[in-house]
C-alpha positions in Angstrom: -4.1 -10.3 -4.7 -7.3 -10.8 -7.6 -9.2 -8.1 -5.4 -6.5 -5.3 -5.4 -5.7 -5.7 -9.5 -3.3 -2.8 -10.9 -6.5 -1.2 -12.4 -8.5 -1.5 -9.4 -5.5 0.2 -7.3 -5.6 3.2 -10.9 -9.3 3.9 -10.0 -9.0 4.2 -5.9 -6.3 6.8 -7.0 -8.2 8.6 -9.4 -11.5 8.9 -7.2 -9.7 10.0 -4.4 -8.4 13.2 -6.8 -11.2 13.5 -7.5 -12.5 14.2 -3.7 -9.2 16.1 -3.6 -10.2 18.6 -6.0 -12.1 21.2 -4.5 -9.3 21.2 -1.6 -6.8 22.7 -4.0 -6.0 26.0 -4.5 -8.1 26.2 -7.9 -8.4 30.2 -8.2 -5.1 31.0 -7.7 -3.7 28.1 -10.4 -6.2 30.1 -12.7 -8.3 26.8 -12.8 -11.9 27.9 -13.6 -14.2 25.3 -10.8 -17.1 25.3 -13.6 -14.7 23.1 -15.9 -13.6 21.1 -13.1 -17.4 19.9 -12.4 -17.6 19.7 -16.8 -14.8 17.3 -16.7 -16.6 15.1 -14.3 -20.0 15.6 -16.2 -18.0 14.5 -20.1 -16.8 11.6 -18.1 -20.3 10.0 -17.0 -21.0 11.3 -21.0 -17.5 8.7 -21.9 -18.8 5.8 -19.7 -21.8 6.0 -21.5 -20.6 5.9 -24.5 -18.4 2.9 -23.0 -21.3 0.4 -22.4 -22.2 0.9 -26.3 -18.8 0.8 -28.2 -16.9 -0.5 -26.2 -19.0 -3.5 -24.7 -20.4 -4.5 -27.5 -18.3 -2.5 -30.0 -20.8 -0.6 -31.9 -19.3 2.2 -33.3 -21.5 4.9 -32.3 -20.7 7.9 -34.1 -23.9 10.5 -33.0 -23.4 9.9 -28.8 -23.7 14.2 -29.3 -26.7 13.9 -30.3 -27.8 11.4 -27.8 -26.3 14.3 -25.2 -28.1 16.9 -26.5 -31.4 15.0 -26.1 -30.6 15.0 -22.8 -29.9 18.1 -22.3 -33.1 19.3 -23.6 -35.2 17.4 -22.4 -34.2 18.6 -18.3 -34.8 22.3 -20.1 -38.3 21.4 -21.8 -39.1 19.7 -17.7 -37.5 22.8 -16.1 -37.9 25.9 -17.5 -40.6 28.7 -16.4 -41.7 28.7 -20.6 -43.2 24.9 -19.6 -45.8 24.5 -16.8 -43.5 21.1 -15.5 -41.4 22.9 -13.6 -39.7 19.1 -12.1 -37.3 18.8 -9.7 -33.8 17.8 -10.0 -34.3 14.5 -8.9 -37.3 13.7 -10.4 -36.1 15.9 -13.9 -32.8 13.4 -13.9 -34.5 10.3 -13.8 -37.5 11.3 -16.5 -34.0 12.4 -18.6 -32.4 9.8 -18.4 -35.3 7.4 -19.1 -36.8 9.7 -22.1 -33.1 9.6 -23.9 -33.0 5.6 -23.5 -36.4 5.3 -24.8 -36.0 7.6 -27.7 -31.8 6.6 -28.8 -33.6 3.2 -28.6 -36.7 3.4 -30.7 -33.9 5.5 -33.5 -31.8 2.8 -33.5 -34.2 -0.5 -33.3 -34.4 -0.5 -37.2 -31.1 0.3 -38.0 -29.6 -2.7 -35.3 -29.2 -5.5 -38.5 -26.0 -2.6 -40.2 -22.8 -3.7 -38.6 -18.9 -1.9 -38.4 -18.9 1.4 -40.8 -22.7 1.5 -41.7 -24.2 1.4 -38.3 -21.4 3.9 -37.8 -23.0 6.1 -40.9 -26.3 6.3 -39.4 -25.3 7.0 -36.0 -23.3 10.1 -37.2 -26.5 11.5 -39.2 -28.8 11.2 -36.2 -26.2 13.1 -34.8 -27.0 15.5 -37.6 -30.7 15.2 -37.6 -30.6 15.8 -33.9 -28.6 19.3 -34.2 -30.8 20.2 -36.9 -34.0 19.3 -35.4 -33.2 20.9 -31.8 -32.0 23.9 -33.7 -34.9 25.1 -36.0 -37.5 23.9 -33.4 -36.8 27.6 -31.5 -40.4 26.7 -30.3 -40.3 23.8 -27.9 -36.1 23.4 -27.4 -34.9 27.4 -27.6 -33.2 26.9 -30.6 -30.0 29.4 -31.0 -31.5 31.7 -28.1 -31.4 28.7 -25.4 -34.1 27.9 -22.8 -32.7 29.7 -19.9 -33.1 30.3 -16.1 -32.3 26.1 -15.6 -32.5 26.4 -12.0 -34.4 23.8 -10.3 -35.4 22.9 -6.5 -33.2 19.8 -5.3 -35.6 18.2 -4.3 -39.8 17.8 -5.7 -42.2 20.0 -3.5 -43.3 17.5 -0.5 -39.4 16.9 0.3 -38.5 20.6 0.6 -38.4 20.8 4.3 -35.3 18.4 3.9 -34.0 20.8 1.3 -33.7 23.7 3.9 -33.2 21.6 6.8 -30.3 20.5 4.9 -29.7 24.4 4.0 -28.9 23.4 0.1 -31.9 26.1 -0.8 -30.0 28.0 -4.0 -26.5 26.3 -2.6 -26.4 23.2 -3.8 -26.0 24.5 -7.7 -22.8 26.0 -6.9 -19.1 24.6 -6.2 -18.6 22.7 -4.2 -21.8 20.8 -3.9 -22.7 20.9 -7.3 -19.0 18.7 -8.1 -19.8 16.7 -5.4 -23.1 15.4 -6.8 -21.6 15.3 -10.0 -19.1 13.1 -8.4 -21.0 10.8 -6.7 -23.1 9.9 -9.5 -19.8 8.7 -11.5 -19.2 6.8 -8.4 -22.6 4.9 -8.3 -22.4 4.6 -12.1 -18.8 3.3 -12.0 -19.6 0.6 -9.6 -23.1 -0.5 -11.5 -20.8 -1.2 -14.5 -18.7 -3.1 -12.5 -21.8 -5.3 -11.7 -23.0 -4.9 -15.5 -20.1 -7.0 -16.4 -20.1 -9.9 -14.0 -23.6 -10.5 -14.9 -25.0 -12.7 -17.6 -26.1 -9.3 -20.0 -22.6 -8.1 -19.4 -21.0 -11.7 -20.5 -23.6 -11.3 -23.6 -22.6 -7.8 -24.5 -18.9 -9.2 -24.3 -19.9 -12.2 -27.0 -21.4 -10.1 -29.0 -18.4 -7.6 -29.7 -16.0 -11.1 -30.1 -18.5 -12.7 -32.3 -21.8 -12.3 -33.1 -22.0 -15.5 -35.4 -20.8 -17.6 -32.5 -23.0 -15.9 -29.7 -26.1 -16.2 -31.6 -25.1 -20.0 -32.0 -24.9 -19.9 -28.1 -28.6 -19.7 -28.0 -27.8 -15.3 -27.6 -30.3 -12.6 -29.4 -27.6 -10.1 -30.8 -30.2 -7.1 -31.5 -32.2 -7.6 -28.2 -28.0 -7.2 -26.6 -27.8 -4.5 -28.5 -30.3 -3.0 -28.4 -30.2 -3.4 -24.4 -26.6 -1.5 -24.6 -27.9 1.0 -26.4 -30.8 1.8 -23.6 -27.9 1.4 -21.3 -25.3 3.6 -22.8 -27.4 6.4 -23.7 -29.2 6.5 -20.1 -26.6 6.9 -19.0 -25.8 9.6 -21.6 -29.1 11.5 -21.7 -28.0 11.8 -17.1 -24.9 13.5 -18.2 -27.0 15.9 -20.2 -29.4 16.9 -17.5 -26.4 17.5 -15.5 -24.6 19.4 -18.2 -28.1 21.2 -18.1 -28.3 22.4 -14.8 -24.7 23.4 -14.4 -24.9 25.8 -17.3 -28.2 26.7 -16.5 -29.2 26.4 -20.0 -29.3 24.3 -22.2 -26.5 26.0 -25.1 -26.4 25.8 -28.6 -26.5 23.0 -30.1 -24.1 24.0 -33.2 -21.9 24.5 -30.5 -22.5 21.6 -27.4 -23.5 18.7 -29.8 -22.1 18.5 -33.0 -20.1 15.5 -34.6 -16.2 17.3 -33.3 -18.5 17.0 -30.2 -18.7 13.0 -31.1 -15.3 12.6 -31.7 -13.4 14.2 -28.9 -15.4 12.0 -26.5 -14.6 9.2 -29.5 -10.6 9.3 -28.9 -10.6 9.5 -25.0 -12.4 6.2 -24.7 -10.2 4.7 -27.7 -7.4 6.8 -25.2 -7.9 4.9 -22.2 -8.8 1.4 -23.6 -12.3 0.6 -24.9 -14.4 -1.3 -22.5 -11.9 -0.3 -19.8 -13.9 2.0 -16.8 -10.8 2.4 -15.1 -8.9 3.2 -18.8 -11.9 5.0 -19.4 -11.7 7.5 -16.7 -7.5 8.3 -17.5 -8.5 8.7 -21.0 -11.5 11.5 -20.7 -9.2 13.2 -17.4 -6.1 12.9 -19.7 -7.4 13.9 -23.2 -10.3 16.4 -21.9 -8.2 17.7 -19.1 -5.9 19.1 -21.0 -8.2 20.0 -23.7 -10.4 22.0 -21.0 -8.0 23.2 -18.5 -4.4 22.2 -19.3 -4.7 24.0 -22.4 -6.1 27.2 -20.3 -3.2 27.0 -18.2 0.0 26.2 -20.9 -2.0 29.3 -23.2 -1.7 31.8 -19.8 2.6 30.0 -19.1 3.1 31.3 -22.6 1.6 34.9 -22.6 3.8 36.0 -19.9 7.6 34.5 -21.7 9.7 37.5 -23.6 9.3 36.2 -26.8 6.0 35.1 -27.2 5.2 32.4 -29.6 3.3 33.5 -32.9 0.5 30.9 -32.6 -2.5 29.5 -30.0 -1.8 27.0 -28.0 -5.5 26.1 -28.3 -5.9 26.6 -32.6 -3.4 23.1 -32.2 -5.2 21.1 -30.2 -7.2 19.0 -32.2 -3.7 18.3 -34.4 -2.4 17.1 -30.1 -5.1 15.4 -30.3 -4.5 13.3 -33.5 -0.9 13.0 -32.6 -1.6 11.4 -29.1 -3.7 8.9 -31.6 -1.2 8.2 -33.7 1.3 7.2 -31.3 -1.3 5.2 -28.6 -2.0 3.0 -31.8 1.5 2.4 -32.8 2.6 1.8 -28.9 0.0 0.8 -27.4 -2.8 0.1 -29.7 -5.4 -1.4 -26.9 -4.9 1.6 -24.5 -3.4 3.1 -21.4 -5.4 0.3 -19.4 -6.6 -2.7 -21.8 -9.5 -4.1 -20.6 -9.0 -7.4 -19.0 -10.0 -10.4 -21.3 -10.3 -13.5 -19.9 
């Protein structure tokens, strides 16, 4: 029975449901297909944050800034304004690695900080990234953004493969790109499962539970924290690459990479259960699914009532988020599906 735990069954059901989503009549239900794909991308983003805060206990409040680095890196590699113009596969790899390296380089000097102090530093990092992305228009596009991000799927020497699969110009649209995102989500989910069971993953948990005791047992907390930052930021950079290709532009920094985005992703991780991969999936799908899709559907229903309400449901979503978190902290403080602790 240990091979079929409750969390494993829930994970299989969630991925099964996600696999069937494109077969649903989304248009008749009033659900834009681009929002469904974006929900998967945000789930990958939350998985990256879960590595940092869930496994090692580092309160990172600037994950949206890391997300922005991955997105703009993709824009620079793909846009016609620069001579690189790489394929999607190459860009995905480079954006993941570059985002991880930049995040590690910036975070390394402050690894000795703990708790609230580390959180404040990462919050400042997020604000700096947004300002840099907004002001360096000649590189990042600024408010005008980097446009027309439509790379080929494979590098030039594999272009014949893309043509033989009849994917030229088609792989970026729904549902093919949706399944690409779902496949990457599944690979990351399984990869993190193996990470949890590895010596490195157990080291992450050790420094989260008691850093002093972990040091006494011969572990190097600074090295493990830096590895967690690198792995988590790399996953976030991958999500940023998917977001840029999906949106075909890098979007305005002050809209997509602000502190509010970091808080919403953090709330999703807390709601599902910090350190729990399955719990995080459920938390993201519930909270961000409500924000991206549920609010839209409920607003349409309310607008059709004879006595229309005097307020917009979308204007109250942050209050609803806060109320949900308060209730969760009161009745289920470890999340919907808590991490299994040995």
